[in-house]
C-alpha positions, 0 to 999 in steps of 0.5 A: 451464521449463514452466508450465500456465495455466488460462484461462477459455474465452472467454479461450483462444478469443480468444488462439488465434485472436490466434495464428492470425492473428498466426502467434505461438505461444500461449507468446510471446504470453504471454510478452510479456504476462507481462513487460509486466505485471511491468515495469509492477508493478516500476515501481510498487513501484521508487518511493522512500520519499519517493513512497510517502509524499508524501501524508502528508507536512505533513498532520498539524501540530503542535509543530515540535520534537516530535521533541526534546520527546516525553518532555515531551509524552507526560508532558503527555498523561499528566497531562490523562488523569490529571486526567480520572480523578480527576475521574470519580472524584470525580463518581461518589463525589458 
């Protein structure tokens, strides 16, 4: 497969000088560099779900059984909102 890559002049000159000194072809140097880059990027993307979220685990505190009682917790929050709304209405009417 043939691919065209546009390089800044300074980078192209460095590449050509490197190839002239080392005897490698431009294609070989670019291929090796691209393989190294993709290998390092894929290593980052291959991290486990735990590794990706580890900075967030244990960061927030809450009731231990929140996942079991979320409806009760949500209802409690809704009652607090409704109470605050009623208080604002009473203050506005007064």
